[in-house]
C-alpha positions in Angstrom: 26.3 -7.1 6.7 23.6 -8.9 5.1 22.9 -10.7 8.4 22.7 -7.6 10.3 20.7 -6.0 8.0 18.0 -9.0 7.9 18.0 -9.2 11.8 17.5 -5.4 11.8 14.6 -5.7 9.6 12.9 -8.8 11.3 12.9 -6.7 14.3 11.0 -3.5 12.7 8.7 -6.1 11.1 7.9 -7.7 14.4 7.5 -4.2 16.0 4.8 -3.1 13.2 3.1 -6.2 13.7 2.7 -5.4 17.7 2.1 -1.9 16.6 -1.0 -3.2 14.3 -2.1 -5.2 17.3 -2.0 -2.2 19.6 -3.8 -0.1 16.7 -6.5 -2.8 16.7 -7.4 -2.1 20.5 -7.7 1.6 19.7 -11.0 1.1 18.1 -14.5 2.9 18.3 -17.5 0.9 17.2 -19.2 2.4 14.2 -23.2 2.2 14.5 -23.6 2.0 10.7 -21.1 -0.6 10.1 -19.7 -3.9 11.4 -16.3 -2.6 11.1 -15.0 -0.4 13.8 -13.0 3.0 13.4 -9.4 2.0 14.6 -5.7 2.8 14.3 -5.1 -0.5 12.7 -4.9 0.3 9.2 -2.3 3.5 10.1 0.3 1.1 10.9 -0.5 -1.1 7.9 0.2 2.0 5.8 3.4 3.0 7.6 4.4 -0.9 7.6 4.6 -0.4 3.6 6.2 2.9 3.7 8.9 2.5 6.4 9.9 -1.5 5.6 9.3 -1.7 2.2 7.6 -4.1 0.1 9.2 -7.4 1.6 9.4 -6.5 5.3 6.1 -4.5 5.4 4.2 -7.5 3.8 6.1 -9.9 6.3 5.2 -7.9 9.2 1.5 -8.0 8.1 1.9 -11.6 7.7 3.0 -12.2 11.1 0.4 -10.2 12.6 -2.3 -12.1 10.7 -0.6 -15.4 11.9 -0.5 -14.4 15.5 -4.2 -13.8 15.3 -5.0 -16.8 13.5 -3.0 -18.6 16.2 -5.6 -17.4 18.7 -3.7 -14.4 20.2 -5.8 -11.5 20.9 -4.9 -9.2 18.4 -7.7 -8.1 16.5 -10.2 -5.5 17.1 -11.9 -5.8 20.4 -9.1 -8.2 21.7 -10.5 -11.1 19.4 -8.5 -13.8 17.7 -8.5 -17.2 16.2 -9.1 -18.4 12.6 -12.8 -18.4 12.7 -12.4 -14.5 13.0 -11.7 -14.5 9.3 -14.9 -15.6 8.3 -16.6 -12.7 10.3 -17.8 -9.6 8.6 -14.2 -7.8 8.6 -12.3 -10.8 7.4 -11.7 -9.3 4.0 -10.3 -6.1 5.5 -7.6 -7.9 7.2 -6.8 -10.1 3.9 -6.1 -7.0 2.5 -3.3 -6.1 5.0 -0.6 -8.0 3.2 -1.0 -7.0 -0.4 -1.9 -3.3 0.8 1.6 -3.2 2.6 3.3 -4.9 -0.3 2.2 -2.4 -2.9 2.9 0.6 -0.7 6.3 -0.8 -0.2 6.9 -1.4 -3.8 5.9 2.1 -4.8 7.7 3.9 -2.3 10.9 1.8 -3.0 10.9 3.1 -6.6 9.8 6.6 -6.0 10.3 9.0 -2.9 8.2 12.0 -1.9 5.1 13.2 -0.5 3.0 12.9 -3.7 4.2 9.4 -4.3 3.9 8.4 -0.7 0.4 9.8 -0.5 -0.6 8.1 -3.9 0.9 4.6 -2.5 -1.0 5.0 0.6 -4.3 5.7 -1.2 -3.9 2.6 -3.6 -3.0 0.4 -0.6 -6.1 1.8 1.3 -8.2 0.7 -2.0 -6.9 -2.7 -1.8 -7.9 -3.1 1.7 -11.6 -1.9 0.8 -11.7 -3.9 -2.2 -11.1 -7.2 -0.3 -12.9 -5.8 2.7 -16.1 -4.5 0.8 -16.4 -7.5 -1.3 -16.3 -10.1 1.4 -18.7 -7.9 3.6 -21.0 -8.0 0.6 -20.9 -11.8 0.4 -21.3 -12.0 4.2 -24.3 -9.8 4.4 -25.9 -10.5 1.1 -26.3 -6.7 0.8 -25.9 -5.1 -2.8 -22.5 -4.0 -3.5 -23.8 -0.3 -3.6 -25.3 -0.6 0.0 -21.9 -2.3 1.2 -20.0 0.6 -0.2 -22.2 2.8 2.2 -21.5 0.9 5.3 -18.3 -0.5 4.7 -16.1 2.2 3.1 -17.9 5.7 2.5 -18.0 6.5 6.5 -14.4 5.7 6.8 -13.0 7.8 4.1 -12.4 11.1 6.0 -10.7 9.3 8.5 -8.5 7.4 6.3 -7.6 10.7 4.7 -6.2 11.7 8.0 -4.5 8.6 8.6 -2.7 9.1 5.0 -1.6 12.5 6.0 -0.2 11.0 9.4 1.3 8.2 7.7 3.4 10.4 5.3 4.3 12.9 8.0 5.4 10.2 10.5 7.4 8.1 7.8 8.9 11.4 6.5 10.6 12.0 9.9 11.4 8.3 11.0 12.4 6.8 7.4 15.7 8.3 6.0 15.2 10.1 2.9 17.0 7.8 0.4 16.2 4.7 2.7 19.8 3.4 2.3 19.3 1.1 5.2 16.0 -0.5 3.8 17.8 -1.5 0.5 20.5 -4.2 0.3 23.6 -2.1 0.2 25.7 -2.9 -2.9 24.9 -6.6 -2.6 22.0 -6.6 -5.2 23.1 -3.6 -7.5 25.8 -3.5 -10.1 28.7 -1.2 -9.0 29.3 1.6 -11.6 32.6 0.9 -13.8 35.6 2.4 -12.2 36.9 5.1 -14.6 40.3 4.4 -16.5 43.2 6.7 -14.9 44.2 9.2 -17.5 46.9 8.2 -19.8 50.0 10.5 -19.8 
């Protein structure tokens, strides 16, 4: 059962890595920022919600490794290790920890409010790394970098969070039984003693 579970999750992690690459191609250049508007982060958010912390982070690691190896999976069909040194490298670096944190929260508590809070925190992690690196890369002040690297994208992020919560609620089981190792990692409740005569 454990082997089948791991194989299933590996397949899903690979699928989300591929979807993130597809989302990178659905990008619109933003004139006020070096970062484009894309659907990339929607799949980062969904990976954490649907796969959990371990496999969500793994799916993003696979995506980044594919790009680092030179596959054209980044925005605009770019690839290669040098892409991480560009202005958007910090955002990419935030994908793995964001998916991990989102997954960790959603594994502890389920529901729309907790999912939305997890996604908001995950988005904040991406921005923390992205804006910090963009500040270093451009030499702008941190406040100016916020205005070009985060603030214009917040309305779109709110829509992505709403969409991710809605999608996850339909493709993820309510109690996520298949995303948690069944009975192997949990202590079994004691068996009640039969009533004595």
